[in-house]
C-alpha positions as CSV (number, residue, x, y, z in Angstrom):
1,X,-11.0,64.5,-0.5
2,X,-12.5,62.1,1.9
3,X,-11.7,58.4,2.3
4,X,-13.9,56.1,4.3
5,X,-12.3,53.8,6.8
6,X,-14.1,50.7,5.4
7,X,-12.6,51.2,2.0
8,X,-9.1,51.4,3.5
9,X,-9.5,48.1,5.3
10,X,-11.0,46.5,2.2
11,X,-8.1,47.7,0.1
12,X,-5.5,46.6,2.6
13,X,-7.0,43.1,3.0
14,X,-7.3,42.8,-0.8
15,X,-3.6,43.6,-1.2
16,X,-2.6,41.2,1.5
17,X,-4.8,38.4,-0.1
18,X,-3.3,39.0,-3.5
19,X,0.2,39.0,-2.2
20,X,-0.3,35.7,-0.5
21,X,-1.7,34.2,-3.7
22,X,1.2,35.3,-5.8
23,X,3.8,33.7,-3.5
24,X,5.1,30.3,-4.2
25,X,3.7,27.7,-1.7
26,X,5.9,27.2,1.3
27,X,7.8,23.9,1.1
28,X,7.5,21.6,4.0
29,X,10.6,21.1,6.0
30,X,12.1,17.7,5.4
31,X,12.9,15.6,8.5
32,X,16.5,15.1,9.2
33,X,18.0,11.9,7.9
34,X,17.9,9.3,10.6
35,X,20.7,6.9,10.3
36,X,19.5,4.7,13.2
37,X,16.7,2.3,12.2
38,X,13.8,1.6,14.5
39,X,13.1,-2.0,15.1
40,X,10.4,-3.9,16.9
41,X,11.0,-7.3,18.3
42,X,8.0,-9.6,18.6
43,X,7.7,-12.5,20.9
44,X,7.1,-15.9,19.5
45,X,3.4,-15.7,20.5
46,X,3.1,-12.3,18.7
47,X,4.8,-13.7,15.6
48,X,2.5,-16.8,15.6
49,X,-0.6,-14.6,16.1
50,X,0.5,-12.2,13.3
51,X,1.2,-15.1,10.8
52,X,-2.0,-16.8,11.7
53,X,-4.0,-13.6,11.1
54,X,-2.3,-13.2,7.7
55,X,-3.8,-16.6,6.7
56,X,-0.9,-19.0,7.3
57,X,-1.7,-22.5,8.4
58,X,-0.5,-23.9,11.7
59,X,2.0,-26.2,9.9
60,X,3.4,-23.3,7.9
61,X,3.8,-21.2,11.0
62,X,5.5,-24.0,12.8
63,X,7.9,-24.5,10.0
64,X,8.7,-20.8,9.5
65,X,9.4,-20.3,13.2
66,X,11.0,-23.6,13.9
67,X,8.3,-24.5,16.4
68,X,6.2,-27.7,16.9
69,X,2.6,-27.6,15.7
70,X,1.7,-28.2,19.3
71,X,3.5,-25.0,20.4
72,X,1.8,-23.0,17.7
73,X,-1.6,-24.4,18.7
74,X,-0.8,-23.5,22.3
75,X,0.0,-19.9,21.4
76,X,-3.2,-19.7,19.4
77,X,-5.3,-21.5,22.1
78,X,-6.3,-24.1,19.6
79,X,-6.8,-27.7,20.3
80,X,-4.7,-30.2,18.4
81,X,-7.9,-31.3,16.5
82,X,-9.2,-27.8,15.9
């Protein structure tokens, strides 16, 4: 009885492939619960820029951030007439 080496490797790899297909997919490890929250503090200029880019008008931004319209225009490098 003779067995070729190539058939041994094919049989071994087939068994390994079938074994991995029959196993349940490995579940991903869940990150540990983080009780501390991450916060980012934006400067007034960053807040103004963000609100302006979201489509708010200068008057709305000034009101929301308790700033004057002149201050908002200054942060945005806008002239009072522009």
